[in-house]
N, C-alpha and C positions, 0 to 999 in steps of 0.2 A: 408458579403463579406469576403473572405478568405484573410488572410494576409500572404505573403510568406516571409519566412526568407531568407535573402540574403546570410547567411553564412552556411546553412545547407539544406538538401534535404527534408524539410518538410513545411507544411502549418499550420498555425494557423487558425482552424475553430471553429464554435460554433453551439450549439443547444440550445433549450428552454426547461426548465423543466416545469412541469405541474403547478407550481406555479409562472411561469413567469421569472425565472432566466436565465440569459444568461451564459451558461456553456461552457468552452473553452477546446479544445484538439489539440495536435499535430498530424497531419496526414501525415505519410510517405508513399509515393505511392509505389506500388508493383504489382506483378502479381495477377490480380482479380481471376484467376482460382485456386489459392492456398488459403489455410485457412489463414485469417488475424490473427494477434497477437494483443491483447489489453492488455496493461500495467496498472496495478491498483495500486496506491501508498498507502503508510501508513497514519497514522492519521494526522500528521502534515507536510506531503510531498505533491509533486505535480508531474506533468508529467515530470518535468526536471530531476527527479531522474533516469529516464531510458534513457537519451540522448545518452550515449555511447552504451547501448545494442540495442536501436531502430536503431541507425545508422548502427551497425553491421548487424543486421537482414535486414534492407532495403538495404543494399549493396549486399546482397545475393538475392534480389529480392522480399522480403517479404513485404507486406502491413502491416504497424504497426500504431496503434492508442494509444496515451498517453493522457488520459483525466485528467484535474485538476477537483477534486471533488468540490462541492459548498463550497464556503469560502476558497478556496485555489488558489494560482497562478492567472491566468488570469480569473477565473471564479468569477461570482458575489458572494457577500456575502449574506446569507440568511436574510430575514427579521425576521424570527422566529428562534432564535437559537436552539429551541428544534427540528428543522428538521435536525440537524446535527446528524444523527443516521443511522445506517446500512440499515434499510428498506427504508428509503428515498433515500439514495445513490443508492441502487439497482434499485429503481424506476427510478431514474435520468439515470442510465445506460441503462435501457431499451429504454429510448428516444434516446440516442446516437445510439444504435444498429438499430433502426428504421430510424434515419436520414441517416445512412450509408448503409442501406439495408443489414445488416448482420444477418444471420440466424444461423450461426455456426462459432465458433472462437476458438482460442487457448488463454487461459488466463495466464498471469503472475501477480501474486498478492503478494505484499509485506505487511506483517502484516495485518492491516485493509483491504488492497486490496485482501488478501488471504481469509479472512472472507467473503468478497463480492463475490469472485470466488465460494465459496462453496454454498453460498445463490443462485446464479444464476444457478448453476448446480442443486440444489434441486428444485428450483422453475420451471425450464423448462428442463426436461430431454432431451438430445440431443443438447442442446444449446452450451455446452462446450465440445470440441472435445478433448482436452488435457489441462493440467494445470501444472503450476509451483507454489508451495506455498513457498514463501520465508520467513522462520523463523516464521512460524505461524502454529497452529493446533488446534485440538479440545480441548486441555487443555491448559489454558493460566495461567502461573505461578503468583502467588500473588505478589512476589516481583517486578516483571516487571510492573504489573498493578499499584502498589503503586508508582514506580518511574515515570510512565507516568502521574499519577494523580498529582504528585508534580510539574512537568514542564510544562505540557500543559496549554496554556493560559497565561503563565508568559511573558509578553511582554518585550523583550530586544532589544536594539539597539546599533549600533556601528558606529564609526566615519569613518573608513576605512574598506576595504576588509581584510586587514591584521589584524586589531583589531578583526574582526568578526572570522577569521580562528583561532586566538589564543583563542578567547572566546570559540569556539567549542572544541578545543583541551582540554581546562581546564575541560569542563563539560562531554566530550565524550571520553576522552583519553583511559578509560578502555574498550570502545567498539571497537575502532580501535587502538590497541597499536602500530601497526607498521606504521601508517600513517606518511608521510612526510609533511612539511608545504605546499608543492604543493597539496598534497592530500586534506589537511584541507581547502585550498583556493577553490578547486573544489567543495567540499561538500558545503561550505558556499555559493557559488553561485547557487547551487541547492536549498538549503534550504531558502535562503534570497533573498531580492530585495531592491533596492534603494527606500526609502519611502519619505514622506513628511519631509521637513527641511534638505534634503540631508543626512539623517541617514539611515544606512542599518539595516533592521529589518527582522524578520522571516515572511515568505510570506504566512500568513494564518490568518483568522479571529480568534482573541483571544476568541471569544464567542463559539468556538468549545468545550470549557471546560464546558459549562453550562449544557449539559445533563450529563456529566461525574460527575460533582459535585452533581446534583440532584439524580443520582443513589446512589452516596456514602452516601448522607444524609438519603435516604430511607433505605438503608442497616443498617446505624448506628441506626435509629429509631427502625427498626424491632429487631435488636439485643438487644437494651435497653428494649423493651417490653418483649422479650423472657426471659431476665434475671429477670424480675419483675413478671414472672409467666404467661405471655401472651403466644400466639401462637408461636410455633417454627419458626425459621428463614426459609424461603423456600430454597430449594437447588438451587445451581447455575444451570443454563441451561445446559443441556447435549448437546454438539456440535458434538459428534461422529456421529449421524445420518446425520448432514449436511456434515461431511467429507466423510462419505460413499456414499454420492450422487456422488462423484467422481470415485467411484469403476469401472464403465464401461469403464473409459478412462485412457490412460497412464498418469503418474503423476511423476513430479520431486519435491522432498522435499529438499529444501536448509536449512541447519541448522547451524547457528553460534554456535560454540562450547562454546563460552563465553556468550551466550544468557541467559537473565533472563526472556524471554517470552516463548520460546519453549525449554523444557528440553530435554536432550539426550534421556531419558526414554520414553517421549512422541513421539519423533521422530522415535525411534526403534519401538515403538508399531504402528505407522502409517504405517511404511514400512511392518510390519508383517500382519496387517489387510488388506491392500490394495493389490489387486492381481497383479498390475503391477506398482510398486512404485521404482524409482531410487532415493536413498537417498544419498545426498552429505552433509557430515559434514566438515565445514570449520575451521581449528584451528586458534586460536588468532583472532577471530572475533566475536563480540557480535551481539545485535539486533539493526539494521538488516544488513546482508550482502548487498553490493552494487550491486551485480550481475555483477560487472566488474572482480571479482576474476576468474582466468583461470579455476579452477575446476567447478565453477557455470556456466560459459560461455559454457564450453564443454558439461556439462549436458544438457543444454538448446538446443544446437545444435543437440544433439543426439535425443532429444524429436522431434524436428522440422523434422528432416530427417526421422523419422518413420512415421510422419503424412503427408508427401508429397505424 
């Protein structure tokens, strides 16, 4: 049964994964004759990340869906933490498309959500009609990966929303150097939720770190064996073919100039290799832009206008 939010024009709906999880999403009504937009969040984020963008698009008559990936937000936590991996997320999203009767859509993907966008485009040509890749590309910088490995799964909680906002400012101030305390409060309410015992905590299953830790351990073992004369370490996966699956459709790449995930060099190479790419670089923003920035919002509007 859909739950209607009394303060915004969306419903909270759900679908069921192949392994029996209830997965939630925000559904903003719009003109069914137009291509819908599906907003896909980053690793530790959820559908609330897009609340301002979704409201903006819905006000223009666009149908918008903002799913919570398994283990995030209103969605169930996975029984097996090793299912917290991109191929499973992509399979889950196929179930959402089926439930909503969507055969073609415009994707807005932040970080992990951008990787899923590329995977969906590669897996089913024609499914993605246009895309926004928010601070993600086929080359992911090692410094950014190390930072993510350090913080993901580290449970922290706060007594009040102001404490939460100040905690984010302490850990993420270099990502959003121009944020006001009101901006930090808004971000805290996207990233966190009121949990047990009245504490405010990050709104995801800390076990999403398990596959990351397993991959890091496997890499360290392979490197140790290589140093002792064993087989060389296998090269990292080449994501350029996934990126080029988006070549047939118009693309917006949003790049945070302070990002430690998407370098300026990679962003420029993406714009060069893709035949129809609108590259927007945002100064004084790291990983990842909120997509509330005027330049990002304008680029998204341009893309949607072309696809109407």
